[in-house]
C-alpha positions, 0 to 999 in steps of 0.5 A: 071463240066458244068458251066451252068445250064443243064435246062435253061443254066444259069451261076448262078449255086451253091453248098452249100458246095465244098464237095456236089454233089448237084448243083442248078440253081439260075435262074430256080431252077433246081437241079442235081448231079455232079459226083465229088465233087469240093475239096478233102474231106481230104488232108495230106501233108508230106515230103519224101526223097525217091523215089521223094524228096519233099512234097507229098500229099494224097487226099481223093475223092468220089470213081468214081465207088461208090459215097457211098465210098471213094478213094484216090489219090497220088500227088507230089508237084503240079502234080497228079500221078495215078487215084483214088485208092480203095474203103473205107467206110470212108474218114479216112480209105482212107487217111490211106491207101494212106499214106501207099501206098505213103510211100511204106509200104502196105503189099500185103494183104492190097492193095486197091481194 
């Protein structure tokens, strides 16, 4: 995210919510949209002993191809592995698919787009 207003260059910009794409400038009232939210929409943490032993995370973000859809990303400890996967209608569907993917139980017909 650009840390200054695109119109006047002021650093006084804000979002009403970390899940909002809308950014506003306090100085000149200019508004624009970011390409991604600041924080995952949903996140679930769980323990796996295989293939990598430790805490794993599934994070749900807005899809980079279609901001009306949702995608998931897998993470191990503090490191992400892979890009956003899938395009789902709801954050809950994306989370469910991500959990199945992380636990290795996706059937071939269930692979995300």
